[in-house]
C-alpha positions, 0 to 999 in steps of 0.5 A, spaced: 753 698 696 746 701 693 746 700 685 744 708 685 751 709 688 755 705 684 752 708 677 753 715 680 761 713 681 761 710 674 758 716 671 763 720 674 769 716 673 767 716 665 765 723 665 772 725 668 776 721 663 772 724 657 774 731 660 781 729 661 783 729 654 782 736 652 783 739 658 790 735 659 792 737 651 791 744 653 794 745 660 800 741 657 802 746 652 802 751 658 806 747 663 808 740 663 808 739 671 801 741 671 798 736 666 802 731 670 799 733 676 792 733 673 792 726 670 795 723 676 789 727 680 784 724 675 787 717 675 787 717 682 780 719 682 778 713 678 783 708 682 779 711 689 772 709 685 775 702 684 777 701 691 770 703 693 766 698 688 771 692 689 775 692 695 778 685 693 781 689 687 782 695 691 787 690 695 791 688 689 791 696 687 794 698 694 799 693 693 801 694 686 801 702 687 805 701 694 811 697 690 811 701 684 811 708 687 818 709 688 819 708 681 814 713 679 818 718 684 824 717 680 820 717 673 817 724 676 824 726 678 822 728 685 819 725 692 812 724 693 808 723 699 808 716 699 805 715 706 799 720 704 797 716 697 798 709 701 793 711 707 788 714 702 788 708 698 788 703 704 782 707 707 778 707 701 779 700 700 777 699 708 771 703 706 769 698 700 770 692 705 765 695 710 760 697 705 760 690 701 756 685 704 759 678 701 761 673 706 768 672 708 768 667 713 771 673 718 766 671 723 769 664 724 776 667 727 777 666 735 778 674 736 779 673 743 782 666 744 788 666 738 795 666 741 797 670 736 792 675 736 792 676 744 800 677 743 798 683 738 793 686 743 799 686 748 804 689 743 799 694 741 798 696 749 805 696 750 805 701 744 799 705 747 803 706 754 809 709 750 805 716 749 806 717 757 813 714 757 817 719 762 824 717 758 821 720 751 814 722 750 813 726 744 806 726 742 808 728 734 813 722 734 808 717 737 802 719 732 807 718 727 809 711 729 802 709 731 800 711 724 805 706 721 802 701 725 795 702 724 796 702 717 799 695 717 794 692 722 788 695 717 792 692 711 792 685 715 784 686 717 783 687 709 787 681 708 782 677 713 776 679 708 780 678 702 782 671 703 775 668 704 777 661 700 782 657 697 781 660 690 783 667 693 789 664 696 791 661 690 790 668 686 794 672 691 800 667 690 799 668 682 799 675 683 805 676 688 809 671 684 808 674 678 809 682 680 815 679 684 818 676 678 817 682 674 821 686 679 826 681 679 827 682 671 827 689 672 833 688 677 837 684 672 836 690 667 838 695 672 844 690 673 846 690 666 845 698 665 848 700 672 841 703 673 837 707 668 838 714 666 832 717 670 834 713 676 842 716 676 839 723 675 834 721 681 840 719 685 844 725 684 839 729 686 838 726 693 844 722 694 842 721 702 837 716 700 842 712 696 848 712 702 847 704 703 845 703 695 852 705 693 858 701 696 865 699 694 863 693 691 858 696 686 851 698 686 846 694 690 840 693 686 833 695 688 829 694 682 822 698 682 822 698 690 824 703 695 830 700 698 835 694 696 834 691 703 827 690 702 827 688 695 833 682 697 828 680 703 822 679 699 826 675 694 829 671 699 822 669 702 820 668 695 825 663 693 823 659 698 816 659 697 817 657 689 822 652 691 817 649 696 812 649 690 816 646 685 816 639 690 809 638 688 806 633 684 805 634 677 797 632 678 798 638 683 802 643 679 803 641 671 809 641 668 808 648 664 807 651 671 813 648 674 817 651 668 815 658 669 816 657 676 823 654 675 824 661 670 822 665 676 826 662 681 832 663 677 830 670 676 829 671 683 836 668 685 839 673 680 836 679 683 837 677 690 845 676 688 844 683 685 841 686 691 847 685 695 843 684 701 847 679 705 841 678 710 837 675 704 843 670 702 843 667 709 835 667 709 834 662 704 838 656 707 834 657 714 827 657 710 829 651 706 831 648 713 824 648 716 821 645 710 826 640 710 825 638 717 817 638 716 818 633 710 824 629 712 820 622 710 820 624 703 825 622 698 824 628 693 826 632 699 832 629 701 834 629 693 833 637 693 837 638 700 843 634 697 842 638 690 842 645 694 848 643 698 852 642 692 850 648 689 852 652 695 858 649 696 860 651 689 858 658 690 862 658 697 868 654 695 868 654 687 874 658 683 870 664 682 874 670 685 873 676 681 865 677 681 863 682 686 856 679 687 859 672 689 864 675 694 859 678 697 855 672 698 861 668 701 862 674 706 855 673 708 857 666 710 864 665 711 865 672 714 872 676 713 877 677 718 875 685 718 868 687 717 867 694 719 860 694 718 859 688 723 864 691 728 860 697 728 854 694 729 857 689 735 860 696 738 853 699 738 849 693 741 854 693 747 854 700 748 846 700 749 846 694 753 846 698 760 840 702 757 836 696 756 837 693 763 835 700 766 829 701 762 824 696 762 819 700 758 824 703 753 826 710 752 820 711 747 818 710 740 822 714 735 828 715 739 833 711 735 836 712 728 835 717 724 827 719 726 830 721 733 834 727 730 827 729 728 823 728 734 828 727 740 834 731 739 838 730 745 835 723 747 840 718 750 839 714 744 838 719 739 841 717 732 843 710 735 843 706 728 840 699 731 840 695 724 836 690 728 829 690 729 829 686 736 834 691 739 830 697 736 824 694 740 828 693 746 830 700 746 824 703 744 818 699 747 822 695 753 822 688 755 814 687 753 815 690 746 821 685 744 817 679 748 811 680 744 815 681 738 818 674 739 812 671 741 808 673 735 813 670 730 813 664 734 806 663 734 805 664 727 811 659 725 807 654 729 800 656 726 803 655 719 807 648 721 800 646 724 796 648 718 801 644 714 800 637 718 792 638 719 791 640 711 790 634 706 790 638 700 797 638 697 797 645 694 794 648 701 800 644 705 805 647 701 802 654 701 802 653 709 809 650 710 812 656 705 809 661 709 812 658 715 818 658 712 818 665 710 816 668 716 822 664 720 826 667 715 823 674 717 824 672 724 832 671 723 832 677 718 830 682 724 837 680 727 840 685 722 834 688 719 827 691 721 825 686 716 817 686 718 816 693 718 820 695 711 814 698 707 814 692 701 816 687 706 811 689 711 806 688 705 808 681 704 808 679 712 801 681 713 798 678 707 802 671 709 799 672 716 792 673 714 792 667 709 795 663 715 789 665 720 784 664 715 786 657 713 787 655 720 779 657 722 776 656 715 779 649 714 783 646 720 778 648 726 771 650 723 771 645 717 
């Protein structure tokens, strides 16, 4: 980007900020909402300028705004077109990365040979075919769906540009664990106050958005994110990553940072419990299992496994019967004789099995769940609540779609484990096995949630993929 353009953008930004002060003061006296919209517009222009000038900073701005946008909705008291905001920020950051000439090592990636990337191409091909699906072709539904898919892959591409060395990876984990720890703290505040006043007002105004949040056991805490399920999945993945980082030697991670990680781990555990996400409860031991298998020769690993098992036994069988959070955790592992939600899910799966067998290319995108009522009324799968990422893929994109989805998980986990054994730096190794364990967790969570496509968890998932790919081609193959 030329210096003239940089100076022009900076001058325009400063000028707009200077004009905002008297302008907002005058408009605020006329109408509060107009003043808020004006401030938002000016701040937005400043953010856009930052994304164009520094795409790495724009990457983190995009993540931050995406995570806190649901809370801004609740503060403002009305729904905001979040997709438009996300697309604008993402495109500005992409434009900034295109004009930026710094070396990022992205050319070292074997775009035509990497197994994960080949599966991704085939998955995109399966989605492209859906535009002509005779069982459920709707151009508007297809465009809406592909917009979300394209957004995820643009974010993945930006991650491949952002993570150009080890320091970039470390910076991301510092940022990610910090903002998620703040989310965990906010979740504890919500649990203490049973949601803040502006959140209760928003829930009263849009009760349909909180159908899965308010349950018999109480309120499922969602922090400043959009959904308790996405929040719980992120907390579960981070718990495993933090626990793995705590196994590092003191020469790699000092005692002061380990104490901070311990505090963060405790907050994450509390937040996961308050989220009421039973899938998240199961994800944690599954993720740790992969780490234990990769480190069975180490004494610390065995000691941690024994300690974690003891804590789990206390939670599952200890004399705690009045706490709704502990009761919900126990039902995730021990189950109940009568679980209405699981019974409904099993019944739905049995009903749609004949359809899956007779429709090898699926019934078309957006033909299940709530979206089907908007785009495909009258479709055989309309309003079928899959509650399962694999089942939705099988119903909408057929056998090829679900096979490519499973293959992507397999190659990502394999990549993470291989990077772990091939890298020599201890911190790099822990990052790799931590990411592999988190993706293993997400692959499991897909059975009960659409874990990899929820807005917030999708950000984490695609950032992790970008790190795996760059570490593979920068330090294990082309070093």
